[in-house]
N, C-alpha and C positions, 0 to 999 in steps of 0.2 A: 717389291711392290711399287708400282708407278701410279700415283693418285689419279691422273687423268685417264689411265687405262681402266681402272676400277669404275670410274664414273661412266666411261664410254660403254663398258660391258653392260652395266645396269640400264643405261639409256636405251640400248639396243635390245633389251629384254633378256639378256643372258644371266645365268646364275654365277655368282661370285664364289670362287674357291674359298673354303673356310679359312685357310691360313692367310690368304690375301686380304680378306675382309677384316679379320682380326688385326692384321698389321695396319690396315687403313684406319681402323678405329683407334688403335693405340697411338698412331701418329697424330691423329686429330687431338687426342687428349693431351699429348705432350707439346703440341703447338706447331708441328712441322707440316700438318695439313691445315690450311687456313679456313676460316668460316665460309668464304665464298665457294671453295671446292666442296665442303661438306653440304652446303646449301644446294649445290648442283646435284650431288648424289641423292639428297633427300627428295628433290623434285623428280628425279629419275625413278626413285623407289615409289613415289606417290603414283606415278603413271604405270610402272611396270610391276609393282608388288615385290614382296620378298617371299622366298620359299621357306619350308620348314627348317632346313639346315641353316639358312641365313638368319632366320629368326633366333635359332638356338645360339648362333655365334653372338648376336646382339645381347641376348640374355646373359650368357656366360661372361662376355667381356665387360658389360656394364656392372654385373654383380661383383666381379673380381677386380674391378678398377679401384676398389676401395675396401673399407673394413666390413666384415660380416660380424654382427653383434652376437655375443653369447649371453643370453639372459637366463640361463638355466638356474641361476642362484635364486631367482624370484620364486616364492612359495605358492605358485599357482599358475594356471594356464595363461597364455599370452595370445590374445586374439585381436586382429586388426580388421579394419574395413577400408575399402577404397572405391571411389566412384570414378567412372570414365568421364565425368564432367557434364554438367547441365546448367540450365538457367534457373536461378532461384534455389539451387541445391545447397542448402546449409545444414544438411543432415549430420555431418561429422561433428559439428559443434555441440549438438544435443546428444548424439549417440555415444561418444567416447565417455563422458562422465556418467551417463546412464549405466553403461555396461560396467564401468569401474565400480559403481555403487553396488554391483552384484558380486563383487569379489574377484573379478576377472581383470587382469592387467591388459591395458590397451596402449601399446607403444606406437602411436600414430605419427607417421612421417608423411606430411602432405605437400601439395604443390601450390603454386601461385596460379593466377588466372591464365587460361590458355584461349587465345582467339576470342570468341564471343561468350565463353563461360567464365564464371568467377572461380577463384581459388580459395581454399580454406585458410591459407596463411594470410592473405590480404584481409579476409574477413576478421580473423582473430586480431590482426594488428590495428583494426579500427577501435579496439579496446585500449584506451590510453595506458601506455606503459607495458603492454603485453609483449613479451619477447618470444619470438619464434626462432631466434638464432642461437639457441642454447648449444653448448658444446655437448659431445656425447656423454661426458661425465655428468654434466648438469642434467641432461636428458634422463639418464639412468637414476639420478637422485630423485628427481621429481616423480618419475614413474614408480619408484619404490615407496615414496611417501604418500602420493595421491592415488596411485592405482592407474593413472593415465598421464600421458604427456603428449603434447602436440607441437611438433617442431617442423622446420623446413629441412630440406635435404642438406646435410652438412658436407663440408669438403671431404670428409672421410667416407661417407656412404655413397656408393655408385656415382662418383664424380663425372664419369663419362655421360651418364644419363642427365645429370644436372646441366651440362653444357648443351647437349642435344635438345633437351626440353625447352630451354630458352630460345634456341635457334629455330626450332619448329614453330614456336609461337609467332614469330615475326616473319616467317617465310611461307605462310599458308600451306604448311606440310604436316599439320597435326593429324588429319584423318588417314593415317597409314595404319591399317589394322594390326599388322605384326609389330609395328613400333609402339603402338599404344600398349599392346600386350607386354612387349619386352620392357618398356619403360616402367609400367606399373609393377610387374612381377620382379624385376631386378631389385627395386627398392624394398619390396615386401619380403623377399627372400633374405635380404640383408638385415632384417629387423630381429631375427631370432624368434620367429613366431611359432606357435603350435597350432594355429588355425587362421583362416582368412575368409572374409565375406566380401564379395565383389558386387557392386551396384553398377550394372551395365545399362546405360541409358539408351532408349530407342525412340525414334520419332523425329520430327522436323528440327528440334533444337539440339539433337545429339550429334556427335561427331560421326557416328555410324547410324544414319536414319533408318535404314532398311532392316526389318525384323530378321530376315535370314542371315544377314551379315552380322548383326548384333549377336545372334545366337552363335555364329562361328567365332566371334571374338571371345565370348564367354567360354566356349569350349576350349579355345586355344589357351586361355589363361588358366582354366581349371586343369588342363593337361600339364601345363608347365609346373604348376604348384604341386599337384599330386605326384608328378614324375620326379620331383625333388624332395618328396617326403613331407609336403605341407598340405594337410587336408584343406580343400578349397571348395567353396560354394558360391555360385553366382545367381543373382536375381536380376531379371530384366524389368526395368521400371520405365514408366511412361515419360517421355519428354516431347510430346506433341503440344504441350502447354507448359508454362512455368510451374515449378513446384512451390506451393504457397503463394503469397501475394507480394513479398518483398524481393526486389531485384536490384542488386548493388551491395557493395561490401558491408558498410555499417548497418544498412537497413536489414540485411539478411542476418547479421549477428544478433540484432535486437529481436528478430522474429524467432531465431533459434532459442534465445533465452525465454521468450514467451511460451515456446513449446514445452519447455521443462516446468513452466509455471502453470500449465494447464490451460493456457489462453491462445496457443498458436493455432494455425489453420489445420483442419482435419486431415488433409492429404499428407501434410508434413508429419503429423503425429503417427499416422498409419505406417508410413515408410520407416520412420525411426523405430517403431515398435517391432515391425517385421524383421528388420535387420538385427535388432537387439536379440530377438528370439533365435535367429540363426547363429549368432555369436555365442549365446548361452549354450545351445545344443552342440556346438563344436567344442566348447569347453568341457561339457559333460556328456559325452556320447551315451546314447541310450535313454537320456532324459525325455520323457513324454512331452509332446509339443504344448499341451495345455498347461503342464507344470511350468514350462518356460514362460509362457504367456503370463501366467499369474505372477511370477517373480518380476517380470518386466513392468507390468501394470502397477504392482505394489511400489516399486522403486520410483516410478513417475508420480503416482498419486500421493505418496508419503512426503514428497519434497526431498528425498534422499539424493536424487539425481541432480536437482538444482543446487543443493548444498555441495555436492561433489564438484560441480562446475565452479562454484565460488572458491573452493580450495585450489582448483587448477589455476584459476585466474590469479589468485594471490601468489601461488608458488612460482608462476612465470612472470611476476612483476607487474601484473595488470591492476587496474582500478576496480576493486570489487564492488564499488558503489553502483556499477552498471547492472549488477545482478538484480538488485531491488528496483532500479530505475533505468530500464533499457532504453527509454526515450532519450536519455542523455547522449546516446550514440547518434541520434538524428540531428546532424549539425549543418547540413548544407545551407548556405545563406539565402538561396533563392528557391521559392516553391511556387508551383503553378498547378492548379487543378484543371484537369481536362474532363469535360462533360460530354455526354452523348448528344449528337445533333438531332437524333430522332428516336422513335420508339422501335422496339424489336427484341430479338433474342441475340445474345452474344454468341456468334457462330464460331469465332476463333480468337485466340490470344496468341500471336505468333512469337514463340520463345526466342528463336534465333535473332529476329529483328530487334527485340527488346535487349537481348544481350549485346548485340552490335551497337545499340543505342547507348548503353552504359559506356562502352569504349568511346563513342563519339562525344559523350559528356566529360570524358577525361578519366573515367573510372577503370580503364584497362590500359594495355600497353600497345603502342604502335611501333616501338623499337625496344631493344633489349635492355636499355638503361633507363627507360621512363619509369617514374614513380607515380602510381595512380592516385587520383583523388578518391579517397575511401568514402567520402560523404555523399557522393552523387548516386543517382539511380532512380528507380520508379517504385512507388508504392501502388500496386494495382488494387482496385476495388471491385473488380469483376473477374469471373472465370467463365469459360465456355458453358453455355446452357442457362446463364442468368438472364432474366427479363429486365429490360431497362426502358425508361421513358425519357423523352427529351429533357435535357438538363440534369439527368442523373450523373453522378460522379463515376468516371471510368478509371482514372488514375491520378496520382499526384506526382509531378516531376520534381525531383530534388536536384538542383543545379548550382554551379558556382556563380553564375551571373544570369542576367536577363536573356542574353543570347543563347546560353545553354538551355534555359527553360523553354525558349521557343523551339529550339532543336528537338528537345524532349517531347514537346507537344506534337510535333510533326511525326515523330517516331510512334507515339501512342496511337495517333489517328490512322497510321498505316498498319499497325500491329493488331488493333482491335477491330474485328469485323462484326457489325450489327446488321441483322437482316431477318428474313422469314424463317421461322423455326423449321419449316419443311426442308430448308436448304442446309441445315446443320450437318456437318460431317460426323461420322461416328468416332467418338473419342476412344483412344486406347485404354484398355484396362490398366489400372494404376500399377499393378504387378502382374505380369503376364506369363512368365516362365521361371522355372527354377532349374539350374544346371549344376550337377555334381559329377563325380567320377562314374556314376552309373548311367548318366545320360541326361536328356532334356525332358522336363515334365511341364506341359502347359498347365496353368493354374485357373 
């Protein structure tokens, strides 16, 4: 295997022989293929795509580059959820303890921010003391004691994916549909699950904005899961506007806590509940949908889910005081309110622009070694369809200094469009499709 030849073949649109591709990936993991050559391959794959055989090589090589967990000793189903990444997507922080409160084990292995989207690990680390770098032994202990555990990809689990994940983030090669599928599914297959729910984002703020391509991505991941004996369901959810109002790591964590307290935004609560219902029904096949809905609502309304989050935070070394006082997470030193210049209808709140704005404020990564400022971001006060008057609050910028606050204001004014209601584009349905091994069902 000659690395430059593999890159050349993909650059010119050719299919890479399975053995050659596996050898190329193995050489990258051991260090004999450097980052610059892998970056060239990724850019070639971005433009030329990967076929089904190449995708399978990525899944197999990533999965078996490390440990595959056996959690069969746990006395219950093991169901996880994963999102393809969106702006304001803090669902996992509320969802994992909610489902754990229903007696289901949730071994959640999450990622950091990618490009314009935030990552669950960064959001969790906004909680003082919270450790996402648990060893596998610690991970299994917390999972057994709490019912859920939320950690980053360890050196033992799919290490090849870990290196590629970080490289894709800083080389503008995240939106490669087969690699998104392979990255997600290799980690999930390594977790020892009995079921998986996927949240596939679609719309302007998603890595795969087009509906038909998002459906293809969902089908690819469902096929990978089911083909390896893992029951998998995918929901397509809207990302043509941010989810909820908070955008930025600490701000989103605070909003997720509010969701479990019954105070969070309605769209976030709906997504959390729907995904929880899917996880419950994977855990108990044959359970009627309404019965699952009732269980989920009871766990939310009773405070059981919030209490389980407090147990998780304590078990992973975090400050449980933020559960009762999530406002303690809002710590950026500079804040600036952005108000409407005139009256009208909010026609659009551009999610990708706001996600990129968080990166510009220092809340994301521009290189592989950058440590993001977890305190910065945007607290939006409007969503598409809202009516505003001149002087009404559109957003609050949370920044590290006055320069950042001014940058944030510029971002908000570009991202939020106010105009005549007759010009309003049609918003996507919050959850538009469900995909499982039987096919695609519009909702």
